[in-house]
C-alpha positions in Angstrom: -7.9 38.2 12.7 -9.7 37.8 16.0 -8.5 36.2 19.2 -11.4 33.8 19.1 -10.9 30.3 17.6 -13.7 29.1 15.3 -13.6 25.4 15.4 -16.9 25.1 13.6 -15.5 27.0 10.6 -12.4 24.9 10.6 -14.4 21.7 10.7 -16.6 22.9 7.9 -13.6 23.7 5.8 -12.1 20.2 6.4 -15.4 18.5 5.8 -15.5 20.1 2.3 -12.4 18.2 1.4 -13.4 14.9 3.1 -16.7 14.9 1.3 -14.9 14.6 -2.0 -13.5 11.2 -1.0 -16.3 9.0 -2.4 -17.6 5.8 -0.7 -16.1 3.6 -3.5 -12.7 5.4 -3.7 -9.6 5.4 -1.5 -10.0 8.0 1.3 -8.5 9.6 4.3 -9.1 11.3 7.7 -8.7 14.8 9.1 -8.4 15.5 12.8 -8.4 18.9 14.6 -7.2 18.9 18.2 -6.0 21.0 21.1 -5.0 20.6 24.8 -8.5 19.4 25.6 -8.2 16.6 23.1 -9.9 15.8 19.7 -12.1 18.7 18.5 -13.3 16.8 15.4 -12.4 13.7 13.5 -13.6 13.3 9.9 -13.1 10.5 7.5 -14.3 9.6 3.9 -13.7 7.0 1.3 -12.5 3.5 2.0 -9.3 2.0 3.4 -9.3 -0.8 0.8 -10.9 -1.2 -2.7 -10.9 -5.0 -2.0 -13.0 -4.9 1.2 -14.6 -1.4 0.8 -14.3 -1.0 4.6 -14.8 2.7 5.4 -11.7 4.8 6.2 -11.6 5.9 9.8 -9.4 8.0 12.1 -7.8 4.7 13.3 -6.9 3.4 9.8 -3.2 2.7 9.6 -1.3 4.4 6.7 2.3 5.2 5.8 3.3 8.6 7.2 6.1 9.1 4.7 8.2 12.2 5.4 6.1 13.1 8.5 8.5 10.6 10.0 11.4 13.1 9.9 10.6 15.1 13.0 10.1 11.9 15.0 13.5 10.6 13.9 15.1 14.0 14.8 13.6 13.7 18.3 15.5 10.4 18.6 18.8 12.2 17.5 18.2 14.9 20.1 17.6 12.3 22.7 21.1 10.9 22.3 23.6 13.7 22.5 26.1 11.4 24.1 26.3 9.4 20.9 25.8 12.0 18.2 25.9 15.8 17.9 24.4 18.1 15.3 27.9 19.7 14.9 29.5 16.3 14.1 30.5 15.7 10.5 29.1 12.6 8.9 32.6 11.3 8.2 33.3 11.3 11.9 30.9 8.4 12.2 30.8 6.9 8.6 34.4 6.4 7.6 33.6 5.1 4.2 32.1 8.4 3.1 34.3 10.5 0.8 34.6 14.3 0.8 32.5 16.4 0.3 29.7 14.1 1.6 31.8 13.2 4.6 32.2 16.9 5.5 28.5 17.6 5.8 27.4 18.1 9.4 24.7 16.0 11.0 22.6 19.2 11.4 23.0 20.1 7.7 22.1 16.5 6.8 18.8 16.9 8.7 17.9 20.5 7.9 18.1 20.2 4.1 21.1 22.4 3.7 23.7 19.7 3.2 23.5 19.4 -0.5 23.3 15.6 -0.2 21.9 14.0 -3.4 18.6 12.2 -2.8 19.1 8.5 -3.1 15.8 7.7 -4.8 16.3 10.4 -7.5 19.9 9.2 -8.1 18.4 5.7 -8.8 15.9 7.3 -11.2 18.7 8.9 -13.1 20.4 5.5 -13.4 17.3 4.1 -15.0 16.0 2.2 -11.9 12.2 2.3 -11.4 10.5 3.2 -8.1 9.5 -0.5 -8.1 13.1 -1.9 -8.2 14.0 -3.4 -4.8 17.0 -2.1 -2.9 18.6 -2.9 0.5 20.2 -0.7 3.1 23.8 -1.8 2.8 24.2 -1.6 -1.0 22.6 1.9 -0.9 25.1 3.0 1.7 27.9 1.5 -0.4 26.5 3.5 -3.4 26.5 6.7 -1.4 30.1 6.0 -0.2 31.2 6.0 -3.9 29.8 9.5 -4.5 32.1 12.5 -4.8 29.7 15.4 -5.6 27.1 17.3 -3.7 24.1 19.0 -5.2 25.6 22.3 -3.9 28.0 23.5 -1.3 26.8 22.4 2.1 25.2 25.2 4.0 24.8 27.5 1.0 21.1 26.8 0.2 18.0 24.7 0.9 16.9 21.8 -1.2 14.9 18.8 -0.1 16.7 15.4 0.2 16.1 12.2 2.1 19.6 11.0 2.1 20.8 12.9 5.2 18.2 10.9 7.2 19.4 7.6 5.8 23.0 8.4 6.7 22.3 9.6 10.2 20.1 6.5 10.8 23.0 4.4 9.7 25.2 6.2 12.3 22.8 5.4 15.1 22.2 1.8 14.1 26.0 1.2 14.3 25.8 2.4 17.8 23.0 0.0 18.6 20.0 2.4 18.4 17.2 1.5 16.0 14.4 3.9 15.0 11.8 1.1 15.0 12.4 0.4 18.7 12.5 4.0 19.6 9.2 5.0 17.9 7.3 2.0 19.1 8.2 2.8 22.7 7.7 6.5 22.3 4.2 5.8 20.8 3.2 3.6 23.7 4.1 6.4 26.1 1.5 8.7 24.6 -1.2 6.1 23.7 -0.2 5.8 20.0 0.6 2.8 17.9 3.5 3.3 15.6 5.8 1.1 13.5 8.7 1.7 11.1 9.1 -1.1 8.5 12.4 -1.2 6.6 10.9 -2.2 3.3 7.5 -1.8 1.6 6.6 -5.5 1.9 7.3 -5.8 5.6 4.1 -6.8 7.4 2.6 -4.1 9.5 -0.5 -4.7 11.7 -3.6 -3.0 10.1 -1.7 -1.2 7.3 -4.0 -0.4 4.4 -2.9 -0.3 0.8 -2.2 3.0 -1.0 -3.6 3.9 -4.4 -2.9 6.1 -7.4 -5.1 6.9 -10.4 -3.7 6.3 -13.9 -6.3 8.4 -15.6 -8.7 5.5 -16.1 -8.7 3.5 -12.9 -7.2 3.2 -9.4 -3.9 1.2 -9.1 -2.3 -0.3 -6.1 0.9 1.5 -5.1 4.3 -0.1 -4.4 7.9 1.0 -3.9 11.2 -1.0 -3.8 13.5 1.4 -2.1 14.7 0.5 1.4 12.6 3.1 3.2 14.9 4.5 6.0 13.9 6.9 8.8 13.3 9.6 6.3 9.8 8.2 5.8 9.4 4.8 7.4 6.7 5.4 10.1 3.2 4.0 10.0 0.2 4.8 12.1 -3.2 6.3 12.1 -4.5 9.8 12.1 -5.5 9.3 15.8 -2.1 8.1 16.8 -0.3 11.0 15.1 -2.6 13.5 16.8 -1.9 11.9 20.2 1.9 12.1 19.5 1.7 15.7 18.4 -0.5 16.7 21.4 2.2 15.3 23.7 4.9 17.3 21.8 2.9 20.5 22.2 2.3 19.9 25.9 6.0 19.1 26.7 7.2 21.9 24.5 11.0 21.7 24.8 11.6 19.0 22.2 9.2 20.7 19.7 11.0 24.0 20.3 14.3 22.4 19.3 12.9 20.6 16.3 11.2 23.8 15.0 14.1 26.2 16.0 15.3 28.2 13.1 18.4 26.9 11.4 20.9 29.2 9.7 22.7 29.0 6.4 26.4 29.9 6.2 25.5 33.5 5.3 23.5 33.8 8.5 20.1 33.6 6.8 17.4 31.6 8.5 16.0 29.0 6.2 12.5 28.3 7.6 13.3 24.5 7.8 14.3 23.1 11.1 14.9 19.4 12.1 12.1 17.6 10.2 9.8 20.6 10.8 8.9 23.4 8.3 7.3 26.8 9.0 4.2 28.0 7.3 3.2 31.7 7.4 -0.5 32.6 7.2 -1.2 36.3 7.5 1.3 37.4 10.2 1.3 34.1 12.1 3.9 31.4 12.0 2.8 27.8 12.2 4.9 24.6 12.0 4.4 21.2 10.4 5.4 18.8 7.7 4.0 16.9 4.8 4.6 13.3 3.6 4.3 11.5 0.3 4.8 7.9 -0.6 3.4 6.3 -3.7 -0.3 6.1 -2.9 -0.1 7.9 0.5 -0.3 11.5 1.5 0.0 12.9 5.0 0.4 16.3 6.7 0.3 18.0 10.0 0.2 21.7 10.9 0.6 23.0 14.5 0.0 26.3 16.3 2.5 26.0 19.2 1.2 29.3 20.7 -2.3 27.9 21.1 -1.3 24.3 21.5 -3.5 23.0 18.7 -3.2 21.4 15.3 -4.5 19.5 12.4 -3.6 16.0 11.0 -4.4 14.7 7.6 -3.7 11.2 6.4 -4.9 9.4 3.2 -4.3 6.4 1.0 -4.7 8.2 -2.3 -2.0 9.9 -4.3 -4.0 13.0 -5.2 -4.6 14.3 -1.7 -3.2 17.8 -1.0 -2.7 17.6 2.7 -0.9 20.9 3.0 -3.9 22.7 1.3 -6.4 21.0 3.7 -4.3 21.9 6.8 -3.7 25.5 5.8 -7.3 26.2 4.9 -8.5 24.6 8.2 -5.9 26.6 10.2 -6.9 29.9 8.4 -10.6 29.3 9.0 -9.9 28.5 12.7 -8.0 31.8 13.2 -9.9 34.0 10.7 -6.7 34.5 8.7 -6.5 35.3 5.0 -5.1 32.7 2.6 -2.7 33.9 -0.1 -3.9 34.2 -3.6 -2.0 32.7 -6.5 -0.3 35.4 -8.7 0.8 35.3 -12.3 3.6 37.9 -12.4 6.2 36.1 -14.5 6.2 35.6 -18.3 5.2 32.0 -19.2 7.9 29.9 -20.9 11.1 27.9 -20.3 14.2 29.6 -18.9 17.8 28.5 -18.4 20.0 29.6 -15.5 22.7 31.9 -16.6 25.7 30.2 -15.0 24.8 26.6 -14.1 22.8 23.8 -15.5 19.4 24.5 -14.1 16.0 25.3 -15.7 12.8 27.0 -14.8 9.4 26.8 -16.5 6.6 29.3 -15.7 2.9 28.6 -16.5 0.5 31.1 -15.0 0.8 31.1 -11.2 3.1 28.1 -11.0 6.8 27.6 -11.5 8.9 24.5 -11.7 12.6 24.6 -11.0 14.4 21.4 -12.0 10.9 19.8 -12.1 10.0 20.8 -8.5 6.7 22.6 -9.0 5.3 25.3 -6.7 2.4 27.7 -6.7 3.3 31.3 -6.9 1.9 34.0 -4.6 2.1 37.8 -4.7 5.0 39.1 -2.6 4.7 42.8 -3.4 6.3 45.2 -6.0 6.1 42.6 -8.8 7.7 39.8 -6.8 6.2 36.3 -6.3 7.0 33.7 -3.7 6.3 30.0 -3.2 5.7 30.6 0.5 7.3 27.2 1.1 10.0 26.3 3.5 10.9 23.0 1.8 11.0 24.6 -1.7 11.6 28.3 -1.1 11.7 30.7 -4.1 11.2 34.5 -4.5 11.3 35.8 -8.1 10.6 38.8 -10.3 11.0 39.8 -14.0 13.8 42.1 -15.1 13.2 42.7 -18.8 13.3 39.2 -20.3 15.2 37.7 -17.4 13.8 36.1 -14.1 15.9 36.9 -11.1 15.7 36.3 -7.4 16.3 33.5 -4.8 15.7 29.8 -5.1 16.5 27.7 -2.0 17.8 31.1 -0.5 20.5 31.3 -3.2 20.7 34.1 -5.8 19.6 33.0 -9.3 19.2 34.6 -12.7 17.4 32.8 -15.6 17.3 33.8 -19.3 14.8 32.6 -21.9 15.6 29.1 -23.2 16.4 28.8 -26.9 16.4 26.1 -29.6 19.8 24.5 -30.0 19.6 21.0 -31.4 21.7 18.2 -30.1 25.0 18.0 -32.0 25.0 14.7 -34.0 28.7 14.3 -32.9 27.3 13.4 -29.5 25.3 10.5 -30.8 26.2 7.1 -29.4 26.4 5.2 -26.2 27.1 6.8 -22.8 27.9 4.9 -19.6 27.8 5.6 -15.9 30.4 4.3 -13.5 27.5 2.6 -11.7 26.9 0.4 -14.8 23.9 2.3 -16.3 23.9 3.4 -19.9 22.0 5.5 -22.3 22.0 6.2 -26.1 21.8 9.6 -27.8 20.4 9.3 -31.3 18.1 11.3 -33.6 17.4 14.1 -31.1 16.3 11.6 -28.4 17.7 9.7 -25.4 17.1 5.9 -25.0 17.2 4.3 -21.6 16.3 0.8 -20.2 16.7 -2.8 -21.4 14.3 -5.2 -23.1 10.6 -4.3 -22.6 11.6 -1.4 -20.3 13.5 0.3 -23.1 12.2 3.8 -23.8 13.1 6.4 -26.4 12.4 9.9 -25.1 12.6 13.1 -27.3 14.9 15.8 -26.1 13.6 19.4 -25.8 16.5 21.9 -26.4 17.0 24.7 -23.8 20.3 26.0 -25.0 24.0 25.8 -24.0 24.1 22.0 -24.1 20.9 21.5 -21.9 18.0 19.4 -22.9 14.8 18.1 -21.2 13.2 14.7 -21.5 10.2 13.2 -19.8 10.6 10.0 -17.9 7.5 8.0 -16.6 8.2 6.2 -13.4 5.1 4.5 -11.9 2.7 7.2 -10.7 5.2 9.9 -11.4 6.2 11.8 -14.6 9.6 13.4 -14.3 11.3 16.0 -16.5 15.0 15.2 -16.5 17.7 17.7 -17.5 20.4 16.3 -19.7 23.5 18.6 -19.6 26.4 18.0 -22.0 29.5 19.0 -19.9 32.0 18.4 -22.7 32.5 15.9 -25.6 33.2 13.1 -23.1 30.9 13.8 -20.2 27.2 14.6 -19.5 25.1 14.7 -16.4 21.4 14.0 -15.7 19.8 16.3 -13.2 16.6 16.4 -11.1 15.9 18.8 -8.3 17.1 16.4 -5.6 19.9 14.8 -7.5 22.2 17.0 -9.6 25.4 14.9 -9.9 24.8 11.7 -11.8 27.4 11.6 -14.6 27.7 9.5 -17.8 30.8 9.2 -19.9 31.2 8.6 -23.6 31.6 4.8 -24.2 34.9 3.8 -25.7 
């Protein structure tokens, strides 16, 4: 690494990605900036397949989870109303323990174990397209009595903490939409924060996903919440981030290292995640809504950064940002490493699974690339999905979410026919087990999905939900209870129908 910044190389690296967005396809924009302003602004593709208008740095998109750090800045700006040390139950009396016992800080730093609302709905058979409203969703969360894991014991991504903290502030008369509109105006940016997908937003362009044959318009029914509701352009996001870098204090608090109960730093702050390139620490965040991908990556030490926005599902914003940052600083990029034996694995003590294929691993269907970490170990190098693993004979051991794990090879154990029949959730959902398959849905949405045995009452099935294909773990708890599990929701139970 040299001390000189090579903006030309960074721009060339970004241009290589932008060039792949064809003139008749959805597109995006990439911006590089520092204290002096915009160093480069590149764009490719179109903002709408109906108008074929070119995508520009001023095209308005959904930021998705890039919203999170902005919402956390609102939380920090109101210490007289809410503290990171407060328990959620202090402000939301309807919440039951253990959800009520999670602190505001844990709810925002991904250590709270709060089940992700969207994934809970998936496990109840509701599509990404099903419309939901804020109050019924809060009522649903108030009925829950299980966390994904003990609060403060590990890291696992979930949007629910942001939904709950937003509800706290709204009951005190503070609304994120008002806050971010005003904060944007202060720095010359134009932001909005619609509550639902179909709320009109000035200039907002459609998002797209490719079904293998053609581009499809995206949509989502979930009430969005401040976990991902912001809209704006690449230029507006760059101006906002420039202001955060210049002011410094708020960004320092957002990116400050948060500790788990065992004293370990997690790498995820308040809507901000760290990225290590070479020996340098950078900070940023990505965002994903159906048909939209966004990302930013900052170097606080040099007061510079990169912004990526797009209206196409296949954009890898993190890859673009990291490669541009590495080119700028002359830093090496990590190389993917295949150190683990391919195959399916089942966790030794709890209902969790792992599949390894080459230099990738998926834990509870959250997939990450694997990079060499020395002495036979591999790491995801991810703050939002941290894992560090190695082989020990036929077992895979290490840390996932900063918690110790041990996986053994999965084995073929067919579903016991005694479990065949109808199973029901207290929320009104149902499923049927029959002939080695699970059936969910009603009418034309009814689907029969084969079960892949993993052993010890654990089975996988694949659920298609709009642009996403999800592998769901079905775990038979006993002859009367089973649970469906995804990475962000590990507590949805079904009981044997009487």
